[in-house]
Each structure stands twice: as C-alpha cells, then as structure tokens.
N, C-alpha and C positions, 0 to 999 in steps of 0.2 A: 713428616718432617718435625723433628724436635727442635724447639725454639727457646732461646733465652733473650730477655731484654737486658741490655747493659747501658748504664747511665753515666754520662761523662762528668769529669771533674774539672778543676781549675786548669786553665790553659786552652779551653775550648771556646772561650767567650770572644765575641766580635760585635762591633757596632752594627746594628741592623738585625741581630739575631731574633728570630721569631716573628718579625714583622710580616713576612709573607704568609705565615700561618694565620695571624690575626686578621690580615686583609681578606683572606679566603674563607675563614670559618668562624662562625659565632661561638662555637665551642671553645676555640682557642682564646678568643677575646674574653670570654667569661673567666678563664683561668687567670689571665693577666690582670683582669680587674679585681678578682678576689685577692690576689697576692698584693696588689697595690693597696687595697683597703686594709689588709692585715698588717701591713708595714707602715701605713699612713704616709706613703711615699709614692710618687709617680715613677716607680721603678721601670715600668714598661717604656716610658718616654726615654729614660736614660739608656735602656737597652737598644732602642731604635735610633736615637739621635746622638748618643754619646754625651760628653766627650769620652774618649777611650780611657784617659787617665782616671776618670771617676768610675767608669765601669770596672776597671781592673783593681779598684780598692776591694780587698777581700770581703768586706762586709756587704758590698753590693754584688760582687761576682757570684758568691755562693747562692743567694736566693735567686739571682737572675738565671743562672744555668739550670737550677731546679725548675723555674717557671717555664723555660723553653722546653724542657723535657716533658713536663706534665701537660703542657699545651698540646704537644705532639700525641701523647697518650690519650688525651681527651678527644682529639680529632679521630684517632683510630677507633675509639669506643663509640662515640656518638654519631660520627659521620660514615664510618665504614664497618661498624659492627664487629670490631676486633677488640676483645677484652684482654686484660693482663693474664687472665686464666688460660689464654691460648699458649702461654709459655710454661715450660717446666720449671724454670728458675728465673729470678731476677738478680742482678748484681750492679754495684755502682762503684766507680773509682773515687775514693776519698769522699768528698761531699756528695758524690753521686749515689752513695749508699742511702742517704736521706731521700733522694729522688726515688730510688728503688722501693724504699719502705712506704713512701706516699703512694706510689703507683700500685703497690700490693695491698693497699688499704690499711696499713698499720698506723698511719698518721694522716691527719687532714691537711689540706693545702695550707690553711692558715697556721696550723701548728708547725708544719715543716718550714714555712717561710720565716717564722719568728725564731725557730731553733737555729736556722742557718744564719740569720742576721746576728744572733747572739754568738754563734760559733765563730763567725768571721771577726766580730769585734773583739772577742776574747783572745783569739789567736794573734791579732794585731797588737793587742796590749801586752801579751805575755813577754815579748822581747823588744827592747827599744830598737828602732830602725838603725840598721848599720852594724848591730852587734851579732846578728845571726846571718847565715847564708845557706844556700842549697846549690848543689852542683850535679850535673848529669855526667855520668861516666859512660861514654858510648863505646861499644865494643868490649865492655867489661862483663865477665860473668860474676856470680856471687862470691867466688873464692878470691878473685882479684879485688873486688870491691871491699871485702872483709879485710884484706891486707892493707888497702889504702886507708880504711877507717882506723885500723890499728895504729897507723902512723899519725893520724889526726888526733886521736884521743889524748895524746901527750900534751895537747894544747887546749883541751876543753872538750865539751860534749860534741860527739861526732858519731853518727850512726846511719845505717841504711834506712832511708825513708820510703822509697818506692822500688819494688822489684817489678818493673813495668812489662818487660818483654826480654826475649833473648838479646843480650848485648845492650840493654838499656836499663841501667841502675841509677837511682838518684840518691844522693847522700845529703844529710842535713845536720846542722849544729852551729856551734860558735864560729864566727868568721875566721879566726886564726886557725882553728882546727880544720875547717873545710879547706882553707888554703893549703895547709900542710898535706891533707889527703889528696888534693888535686896534684900537688907536686909528686907525691908518692905514686899516684896512678899513672902519671906520665912516665915515671921511671920504670913502672911495671909494663909499659908498652900498650896502654889502652889507646884506641884510635883517636879519641878526643875526650878531654875533660874540661867542662866549661861551667862557669857560674851561671845560675839561672836568674832572670829578672823578676824575683819575687820579693814581697814586702816583709816576709818573716820566714824563719826556719821551721817549716811544717813537719809533722810526724817525727819529732825527736823529743828527748826528755825536757828540753827548754820550754815545751808547750804544756808542762804540768799545770800551771795556773789555768790554762784554757780547759784542760781536762776536768779540773775541779769545778769550773763554771758550768760545763756541760753536765756533769754529774748532778749538780744542784738543779739545773733546768729540767733534766730528764726525769728527776724524781717526782715531779709534778705532772708528768705526762702519762696518760693511759695508752701505752703502746699495745695495739691490738695484734693478734696473731695474723701474720701475712697470709693472703690468699694463695700465694705460691712461695716456696722456700727462697730465702735470701742467701746467696753464696757471699759471705761477708769478708771484708778485708782482713780481719784479725785471724780467722781460722782457715780461710780459703776452702770452706766446707759449707754445705747448706744448713741454714739455721731457721727454725720456725718458732722456737720458744721466745716469747716476748721479753722475758727477764734476761735471757742471754743476749738477745739482740741489743737491749738497752745497755747492758754492761759493756758489750763490745763497742758500742758507739763511743763510750768514754775511753776505753783502751785505745781505740783507733786514733785518737788525737795525738798521742805520743808514740804510737806503734807503727810498724811497717805496713804499707799497703801491699798486700801479697797478690798483685793483679795477675802476674804470669801464672802463678799456681792456681788461682781461681779459674782462669780461662782454661787452663790445662785440665783441671778437674772436670769442668763441664763438658769439654770435648771428649774426655775419656768416658763420660757417662751419657754418651750418645747425642749430645747437642750438635745439631748440624748447621743451624742458622743462628747467628748472633746479630740482633737488631739493636741499633744505637739511636734511641729517640732523643732529639734535641739539637743543640748547636754543634756544628763542625762534624769531623769524622776521625778524631784522634784515636778512639778505641778501635774503630774499624781498621785503621792503619796499623795499630799495634797487633791486632789479631793475626795478621799475615806473618808477623815475626814470631808468634808464639806457637801456633799449630797450623798444620797443612790439611787440606781437604775439607775445610768447612767454609761456609758462606757468611760473609760479613756485609751488612747493609746499613748505611747511614740514613736515618729517617729525619732529614733536616729540611725538606721542602714539601709543599703540597703534592707535587708530582711523585716524589719518592714514597710518601705515605699511601697515596692511592695505588701505586704499582705494587707496593708490599701487601696491602690489603687484598688486592686481586689475586696475588700469588697464594694467599692463605685460603681465600674463599672459593678459589677455583673459577 
C-alpha cells in the first residue's frame, strides 16, 4: 500500500480539536506544550475551550491546525511506531504545507508555530477588513471560474485562489471584484456561488505584503531537506530541494492552491491511501470528488490513529 499524508488547512478548525489526543497520549500533550511555549500563549486552551471567534482569527487558526496535525503524527510515531517515512509523499492544503514540512523534518515545531503565527498576522494586516472577499463557486470547472474572474477583474484584483476539487473552485480578491465574479458565475449557470466567512482575501495579489513578510522570515530559517518529498501547492509536483520549497512558500501566499492537481498527481503515481492527520476531515471529503478507487482516512481521534497504525503494521 502506497501512502501519502495530507495536512488540512483553514476551515478544519473546531473548538475541542485535539483534546482527545492530549487526554489519551503524553506524546500529543508534549506537542501542544512545545507550541504553547514557542508562542508564549496558551493556544491549546483556546483550541479546547474556545471561544470560536478567537480560534477563527487566522493568526490563531494557522498554528492551531498545525498543532493538531503534528500531535497526531507524534502519536503515530511514539505510540504506534508509524513514522512519516512510511509515506511516499506528504502534502498540505495552504497552511497545511507548513504542517507537512514539519512532519517531514524540514522545520522544527517551534519554527513552524512562529512562522504560521507571523503568516496569519501578515495576511490579516495585508488588506483592511471588508475590502477583500473570497467566494466558493460550486459546480464550476476551471474554465467557468476563469470566465467569472474575467468579469470580476474589471472592478479590481480577482483570481482563482483554490482549485480544491472537481466542481469546487474558490476565488479571491477585492470585494467589488468578487461580487461581480459571483454575478457572472450565476449567469454562467454554476450550481452555487457564495461568499465565504473569511477575514481576508487569501491567495491573491492583495496578499503581496504578506508574501514579503514571509520572504523575510524564511530567509532566516534553515529549511532542511524533507525526509519524504512534498507535493506542494505551487507546482502540484513533488519537491525535495529546500531552496525551492522555501521560494514556493512565498509564492504560495499570493498564488493558487493547486489541490485537485496535487491529489490527482499522487493518485496517478500509485498512491492508494491518503491519510489526513489532524482536525476534521475536509481533505478526506474532497478526495472523493477528485479521484476514484483510492482510500481516504481522517486521523482525528485516538481510535482512528490506532486503527490506521494496525492496518499498516499488520
């Protein structure tokens, strides 16, 4: 069985995330404590107790989702003897790419937490609240989304932010431009075009100040060669060169998340099982809309982790 670990991004957060792992495993508690210490914040308490409005602030959401994913990976390794090297590839959706790099040994937990805190803060500062927007075009393929975006750009920045799955494309940009693109998408017959409840227009050119902030931060980081190749958002191809990975993390801030293509590439290269460590099961749900005949498993509970490890260890 060829395996890939895929790490979730924003939208997978929920109050209580990771608490059952911390209650059951010292290895998970250690991860949460290390991240709390790195950020000088009781992030784990916010994850477990809320309030949700604070957890969904992107500066909190990004390190919190990473913490949950890396706690699951620590449990697999320390409690069930399943290392990241059991996988042929790792990949992550947007901020999940940082989780993937940490899991693959390119970044330490503390480095990853601090980078994601900075990334969240920089993305929030890049565009004043209310001036940007994102929208999901459901039932749209890339050609239809491109036509909708073309209508939007007459009113400002508007581009495809996420190619998530077949029939699920997300656009991002200036509020007036996204509104115009939604109107055009409806006229083009998409099943549904809806504004997303996000605090900033991620993965578009308006995020350029955040990209610059990440370039500065990453220039001081010694990004190590990953233990397994990272199928990254920018190329939708496996990358092991640390310099390219670092450059692509900067490009990713303003560029398209090519998730559908990434998953398709892995499936075409014999990946049979896609395991999603962390909170929720968003990527596992998307998987079914991207490729057929593969197995998706959400590793979000102690029971799921144990069952998964048993399936690998025989």
